[in-house]
C-alpha positions as CSV (number, residue, x, y, z in Angstrom):
1,M,-119.5,-105.1,197.7
2,V,-119.3,-101.8,195.2
3,A,-121.2,-101.9,192.3
4,A,-119.0,-100.8,189.3
5,N,-121.8,-99.4,187.1
6,P,-122.4,-96.0,188.4
7,V,-126.5,-96.2,187.5
8,R,-126.2,-99.2,189.9
9,R,-124.0,-97.6,192.6
10,G,-126.9,-94.8,193.1
11,I,-129.4,-97.4,193.3
12,Q,-127.5,-98.5,196.1
13,L,-126.5,-95.4,197.4
14,V,-130.2,-93.4,197.5
15,G,-132.4,-96.3,196.2
16,L,-134.1,-96.5,193.4
17,Q,-137.3,-94.9,194.1
18,A,-135.5,-91.8,196.3
19,L,-133.6,-91.7,192.3
20,A,-136.5,-91.7,190.5
21,R,-138.3,-89.5,192.9
22,H,-135.7,-86.9,193.3
23,M,-135.1,-86.6,189.9
24,G,-138.8,-86.5,189.0
25,V,-139.1,-89.8,186.5
26,T,-140.3,-93.1,186.9
27,Y,-138.3,-96.1,188.5
28,R,-138.2,-97.9,184.8
29,A,-136.4,-94.5,183.3
30,V,-134.1,-95.6,186.3
31,R,-133.3,-99.3,185.9
32,T,-132.9,-98.2,181.4
33,W,-130.4,-95.8,182.7
34,E,-128.4,-99.8,183.8
35,T,-128.2,-100.9,180.5
36,K,-128.4,-97.9,178.6
37,C,-127.1,-94.4,178.3
38,I,-128.0,-91.4,180.6
39,T,-129.0,-88.7,179.0
40,A,-127.3,-85.8,179.4
41,E,-129.6,-84.0,180.5
42,R,-130.2,-86.0,183.1
43,V,-126.8,-86.4,184.8
44,L,-126.6,-83.0,187.3
45,A,-130.4,-84.1,188.5
46,F,-128.5,-88.3,189.3
47,E,-125.3,-86.4,190.4
48,S,-127.1,-84.5,192.8
49,A,-129.4,-87.0,193.8
50,T,-126.2,-89.2,195.1
51,C,-124.8,-85.8,196.5
52,G,-121.8,-86.6,194.6
53,Q,-120.8,-89.5,195.4
54,V,-121.9,-90.6,191.3
55,T,-120.4,-88.3,189.5
56,R,-121.0,-86.6,186.2
57,Y,-118.2,-88.0,185.3
58,E,-118.6,-91.2,185.5
59,L,-122.3,-90.9,184.4
60,R,-121.1,-89.5,180.9
61,P,-117.7,-89.6,180.2
62,D,-117.6,-89.5,177.0
63,R,-119.5,-85.7,177.5
64,H,-117.1,-84.3,180.3
65,G,-113.8,-86.4,180.3
66,E,-112.0,-87.6,183.0
67,H,-112.4,-85.8,186.4
68,P,-110.3,-83.1,186.7
69,E,-109.6,-84.0,189.7
70,R,-107.2,-87.2,189.0
71,Y,-104.9,-83.6,187.3
72,L,-105.0,-82.3,190.3
73,I,-103.3,-85.8,192.2
74,G,-101.6,-86.4,189.4
75,E,-99.8,-82.6,189.6
76,M,-99.4,-83.1,193.6
77,H,-97.3,-87.0,193.4
78,W,-95.2,-85.6,190.4
79,A,-94.5,-82.5,192.3
80,S,-93.7,-84.2,195.8
81,D,-91.7,-86.9,193.8
82,A,-89.0,-83.8,192.0
83,G,-87.9,-82.2,195.5
84,S,-86.5,-85.5,196.1
């Protein structure tokens, strides 16, 4: 089962210890982010540790907004409907 919480999903994908090691933090810090917001300074490292499978847009939408691909997919869909 895939976790809805992006931090939990990252833990499932990479493993708690490996994620913490890659980011240079303790495993307790990673566990804290499950219930509290991950700091903006750590978002890119988290995204890198998960090879982009958990994105900055999921982790901190308040800082990074919507994922840009959502707009591109929407535009492509709209453009394909216009020709019909």
